[in-house]
C-alpha positions in Angstrom: 117.0 102.4 80.3 116.9 105.5 82.6 115.2 103.4 85.3 117.8 100.7 85.1 120.6 103.4 85.2 118.9 104.8 88.3 118.7 101.5 89.9 122.5 101.0 89.4 123.0 104.3 91.3 120.6 103.5 94.1 122.0 100.2 94.9 125.6 101.4 94.8 124.7 104.1 97.3 122.6 101.9 99.6 124.0 100.3 102.8 121.1 97.9 103.0 119.8 95.1 100.9 117.3 97.4 99.3 115.4 96.7 96.2 114.2 99.8 94.3 111.2 99.6 92.1 110.1 102.2 89.6 107.2 104.0 88.1 107.7 105.3 84.5 106.2 108.7 83.6 103.2 108.3 81.3 103.2 110.9 78.5 101.3 111.3 75.5 104.5 110.3 73.6 104.6 107.0 75.4 104.1 104.0 73.0 102.4 100.8 73.4 105.7 99.1 72.6 107.4 100.8 75.5 104.4 99.6 77.8 105.0 96.1 76.5 108.8 96.3 77.4 107.8 97.6 80.8 105.5 94.7 81.4 108.6 92.5 81.0 110.9 94.3 83.5 110.6 93.1 87.0 111.8 96.4 88.3 109.1 98.5 86.6 106.2 98.5 89.1 103.8 100.9 87.5 103.2 104.0 85.3 102.5 107.5 86.8 99.9 109.7 85.3 100.2 113.4 86.1 97.6 115.9 84.5 99.8 118.5 82.9 100.5 121.3 85.4 98.9 119.4 88.4 102.1 119.6 90.5 105.7 119.9 90.6 107.5 118.4 87.4 104.2 117.6 85.7 104.7 119.8 82.7 105.2 116.8 80.5 102.0 115.3 81.9 98.8 114.5 80.1 96.9 117.2 78.4 94.4 115.1 76.2 93.0 112.0 78.0 91.2 111.1 74.9 94.3 110.8 73.0 95.7 108.3 75.5 92.9 105.6 75.2 95.3 103.2 73.4 97.8 103.5 76.2 95.1 102.8 78.9 94.2 99.8 76.9 97.6 98.5 76.9 98.1 99.1 80.6 95.0 97.1 81.2 96.0 94.3 78.7 99.4 93.8 80.5 98.0 94.4 84.0 100.4 97.4 84.8 99.0 99.5 87.5 98.4 103.2 86.8 99.2 105.5 89.7 97.4 108.8 89.3 97.7 112.4 90.7 94.0 112.9 90.7 93.2 116.5 90.2 92.1 118.7 87.3 94.0 121.7 86.4 91.2 123.9 85.0 91.9 127.4 86.5 88.2 127.9 86.8 87.8 124.9 89.2 88.3 125.9 92.9 91.6 124.4 94.2 89.6 122.5 96.9 87.3 120.9 94.3 90.0 119.7 92.0 90.0 116.1 93.2 86.3 115.7 93.2 86.1 117.1 89.7 88.9 114.8 88.6 86.9 111.7 89.9 83.7 112.9 88.4 84.9 113.9 84.9 88.0 111.8 84.3 88.4 108.8 86.7 84.8 107.6 86.7 84.6 107.5 82.8 88.2 106.0 82.6 87.0 103.1 84.7 83.8 102.7 82.9 85.7 102.2 79.6 88.5 100.1 81.1 87.0 98.3 84.1 89.9 96.0 84.6 92.6 98.7 84.7 94.5 98.6 87.9 94.5 102.1 89.3 96.1 103.6 92.4 94.6 107.0 93.2 97.6 108.5 95.0 97.6 110.8 98.2 93.9 111.2 98.4 92.6 114.1 100.4 88.8 114.2 100.7 85.9 112.2 102.2 84.6 112.1 98.5 87.6 110.2 97.3 87.3 107.7 100.2 83.7 107.0 99.3 84.6 106.7 95.7 87.4 104.1 96.3 84.8 102.2 98.5 82.4 102.1 95.6 85.0 100.7 93.2 86.1 97.1 92.4 89.1 95.7 94.0 91.4 96.6 91.2 91.1 100.3 92.3 93.0 101.5 95.4 94.4 104.7 97.1 97.2 105.8 99.0 97.2 108.2 101.9 99.9 110.4 103.2 100.8 111.1 106.8 100.3 114.8 106.5 96.8 114.5 105.1 96.1 112.2 108.1 97.5 114.6 110.7 96.6 118.1 109.4 93.8 120.1 107.6 93.6 123.4 106.0 93.6 125.5 109.1 97.2 124.4 109.7 98.0 125.9 106.4 95.8 129.0 106.3 94.5 130.0 109.8 96.2 132.9 111.7 99.3 132.8 109.5 100.2 131.4 106.2 102.4 128.4 106.8 104.2 127.4 103.5 105.7 124.2 104.8 102.2 122.8 105.0 101.4 123.7 101.4 101.0 120.6 99.2 99.0 119.3 96.3 96.4 118.0 96.8 96.0 120.8 99.2 95.0 120.0 102.7 91.2 120.0 103.1 88.5 120.4 105.9 88.7 118.5 109.2 85.9 116.3 108.1 87.9 115.2 105.3 90.9 114.5 107.5 88.6 112.4 109.8 87.4 110.4 106.8 90.9 109.7 105.7 91.9 108.7 109.2 88.8 106.3 109.4 89.8 104.7 105.9 93.5 104.3 106.8 92.7 102.6 110.0 89.8 100.5 108.9 91.7 97.5 107.7 90.3 97.9 104.2 93.0 96.7 102.0 92.2 99.2 99.2 93.8 102.0 101.4 97.5 101.8 102.0 100.7 104.0 102.7 102.0 106.5 100.2 104.2 109.3 101.7 104.3 111.7 98.6 107.3 113.0 100.3 108.5 116.0 98.4 111.8 117.9 99.1 112.1 121.6 98.2 114.7 124.0 99.5 113.5 126.4 102.2 113.8 129.4 99.8 111.7 127.8 97.2 108.9 127.2 99.8 109.3 130.6 101.5 108.8 132.7 98.6 106.1 134.8 96.7 105.4 131.7 94.6 106.2 128.9 96.8 106.5 125.2 95.7 103.9 122.7 96.7 105.2 119.7 98.6 105.8 118.4 102.1 108.9 116.6 103.2 108.1 113.7 105.4 110.7 111.1 104.6 112.8 112.0 107.7 110.1 110.5 110.0 107.3 109.1 107.8 106.6 105.9 109.8 106.8 107.7 113.2 104.2 110.2 111.8 102.0 107.5 110.7 102.2 106.0 114.2 101.3 109.3 115.6 98.2 109.4 113.4 97.1 105.9 114.0 97.7 106.1 117.8 95.7 109.2 118.0 92.5 107.2 117.7 93.7 103.9 119.2 94.2 102.1 116.0 97.9 101.4 116.2 97.2 97.7 115.6 96.1 98.5 112.0 99.4 100.2 111.0 101.4 97.1 109.9 98.9 96.1 107.3 98.4 99.6 106.0 102.2 100.2 105.8 103.6 96.7 104.9 101.0 94.4 103.5 98.1 96.0 101.6 100.3 97.8 99.0 102.5 94.9 98.5 99.5 92.5 97.8 97.9 95.1 95.4 101.2 95.0 93.4 101.5 91.3 93.8 104.9 91.7 95.6 106.2 89.4 98.3 106.0 90.7 101.7 109.2 92.0 103.3 110.8 89.6 105.6 112.7 92.4 107.5 111.2 94.4 110.3 111.5 97.8 111.9 111.0 98.6 115.7 109.4 101.9 116.8 109.3 103.0 120.3 106.7 105.1 122.1 109.4 107.5 123.0 109.8 111.3 122.4 111.7 112.2 119.2 113.1 115.7 118.4 112.8 116.7 114.8 115.7 118.7 113.4 114.9 122.4 112.5 116.3 121.9 109.0 118.2 119.3 106.9 121.2 119.9 104.6 119.9 119.9 101.0 122.3 120.7 98.1 124.0 123.4 100.0 120.5 124.8 100.9 118.2 124.1 103.8 115.3 121.7 103.7 112.5 122.3 106.3 111.0 118.9 107.2 107.4 118.4 108.5 107.3 119.1 112.3 110.7 120.9 112.2 111.8 121.7 115.7 108.8 119.8 117.3 108.8 116.7 119.4 106.7 113.8 118.3 105.8 110.8 120.5 107.3 107.9 118.3 111.0 107.1 117.6 112.6 104.5 115.2 114.8 102.3 117.2 116.2 100.1 114.5 115.5 97.7 111.6 116.6 94.2 110.5 116.9 93.4 106.8 116.9 90.0 105.1 120.4 88.8 104.0 
């Protein structure tokens, strides 16, 4: 019901023929009956799983995976994809190892028990995750953000702490970035676009306990262009951005199009955000791609 009400607000505000699709928040209080109802709703695309405490607004996430086995079984039965923030939250696990630990201790056993469950491991950040996805059957896929393709942990931590590069999963080594870039540009349909764009007011980022999240929605496709062009693989971007994800979710391909020019584009220093300032990725910088326009189906 909340998703349908949200759809009404979105479509009323949109000036385009835009079709919003929704992920429902999987919680331990979710029921099999709710999953059955979601399977019949064409606007519900998936369920989203957050380990409790893994990222912003994840406090209602899963704390006991064993207690959710009946929910995973129902998702598998009704062919509803499960989108996962793949990190453990054990405070004894190093923040740079949390994705690997999640894959080894939670995701691999989950797939062993529910081999036909459709899973999207979202915003992967390591070479280990790339190799894991490649080892899985075709019902398992992953999304990759533009910031994980463009940056590594030195951008966050070297010389000065730069809070606007802080996200979860945290930026990893340069070798991980290179592995992600190779996967994204490989033409392997198990890897597709997912921005994980997260808006936080500047004061919430620039604080003693700053929020995790990078805002990329202002120029996401241009930033993906920058990443793909950096290794001469711009010809692979359309499938990564517009085809592989749709096919995984059994959705029709868009009939509209966008045009992006190899032209300098100045990114704003900040954006207005609920009477606050939002600092976008590449704030104040010039990037080499610019969105010219788009055509939408009638």
